[in-house]
C-alpha positions in Angstrom: 33.3 39.7 -21.0 34.7 36.2 -21.3 33.2 35.3 -17.9 29.8 36.3 -19.1 30.1 34.1 -22.1 31.3 31.2 -20.0 28.4 31.7 -17.6 25.9 32.0 -20.5 27.3 28.8 -22.2 27.1 26.9 -18.9 23.5 28.1 -18.4 22.6 26.9 -22.0 24.3 23.6 -21.3 22.4 23.1 -18.0 19.1 24.0 -19.7 19.8 21.5 -22.5 20.8 18.8 -20.0 17.6 19.3 -18.0 15.6 19.2 -21.2 17.3 15.9 -22.2 16.7 14.5 -18.7 13.0 15.3 -18.8 12.6 13.9 -22.3 14.3 10.6 -21.3 12.1 10.4 -18.1 9.0 11.0 -20.2 10.0 8.3 -22.7 10.8 5.8 -19.9 7.4 6.5 -18.2 5.5 5.9 -21.5 7.4 2.6 -22.0 6.8 1.6 -18.4 3.0 2.4 -18.8 2.9 0.3 -22.0 4.7 -2.6 -20.4 2.4 -2.5 -17.4 -0.7 -2.5 -19.6 0.7 -5.4 -21.6 1.4 -7.4 -18.4 -2.0 -6.6 -16.9 -3.7 -7.7 -20.1 -1.7 -10.9 -20.2 -2.5 -11.8 -16.6 -6.1 -10.7 -16.5 -7.8 -13.8 -17.9 -5.6 -16.1 -15.7 -6.5 -14.0 -12.7 -10.2 -14.1 -13.3 -10.2 -17.9 -13.8 -8.0 -18.5 -10.7 -10.1 -16.2 -8.5 -13.3 -17.9 -9.6 -11.8 -21.4 -8.9 -10.4 -20.4 -5.5 -12.0 -22.0 -2.4 -13.5 -19.5 0.0 -16.6 -18.9 2.2 -17.4 -15.9 0.1 -17.5 -16.8 -3.6 -15.8 -14.6 -6.1 -18.0 -14.1 -9.2 -16.4 -11.9 -11.8 -18.7 -13.1 -14.6 -22.2 -12.0 -13.5 -21.0 -9.7 -10.8 -22.8 -6.4 -10.5 -19.9 -4.3 -9.4 -16.5 -5.4 -10.7 -13.2 -3.5 -10.8 -9.6 -4.1 -11.5 -7.3 -2.7 -8.8 -4.3 -3.6 -11.0 -0.8 -5.0 -10.8 0.9 -4.2 -7.5 4.3 -5.1 -6.2 6.1 -5.0 -2.8 9.8 -5.1 -2.6 10.6 -7.1 0.6 14.3 -6.7 0.4 17.1 -6.1 -2.1 16.4 -9.3 -4.1 12.7 -10.2 -3.5 9.7 -8.6 -5.2 6.2 -10.0 -4.6 3.8 -9.2 -7.4 0.0 -9.3 -7.1 -2.9 -8.6 -9.5 -5.9 -7.6 -7.5 -9.6 -7.9 -8.7 -12.7 -6.8 -6.9 -16.2 -8.3 -7.6 -19.1 -7.3 -5.4 -16.9 -6.1 -2.6 -14.9 -9.4 -2.6 -11.2 -8.9 -3.1 -9.0 -11.5 -4.8 -5.2 -11.3 -5.0 -3.7 -13.3 -7.8 0.0 -14.2 -7.7 1.2 -14.4 -11.3 4.4 -16.2 -10.3 2.8 -18.9 -8.2 -0.4 -18.8 -10.3 -2.5 -18.9 -7.2 -5.4 -16.8 -6.0 -6.3 -15.8 -2.5 -9.8 -14.4 -1.8 -10.1 -11.7 0.9 -6.4 -11.6 1.6 -4.5 -8.5 2.5 -1.7 -8.1 -0.1 0.7 -6.4 2.3 0.4 -9.2 4.9 1.1 -12.0 2.4 3.8 -14.6 3.3 7.2 -14.1 1.7 8.9 -16.7 -0.4 
C-alpha cells in the first residue's frame, strides 16, 4: 500500500513539474515575442530610411511602393560568440537587409552569405 502511495505522489509531482515547465515556457515565449516586436518597431524607421538611401542599380522605394512587406528581424549565429542580426524589408520584389549594429543597408543581398565581422 505504501508503494502505491509513493508512486501516486511521484506521479502528482511529475505532473506538477511538467505543468510548471510548460507555464514558464509559455511566459518566456510571450516575453520574447514582446521584446521582438519592440525591437522590430524600434528598428523599422531606421531600416526604411537606410534602405531608401542605399546605392543600388535597383532602387528601393518603400514609400510609394505597390507591394511592400516586412520579412522581419533575423539572426544567424556564426559561432559561440558571434551573432549577426538583420532586418529585412521587401518593396516591389527588391529585398533590402538592414544591419542594426552597423546601421548599414544592402539591397539585393543574401543574408546568409553576408560577410562576418
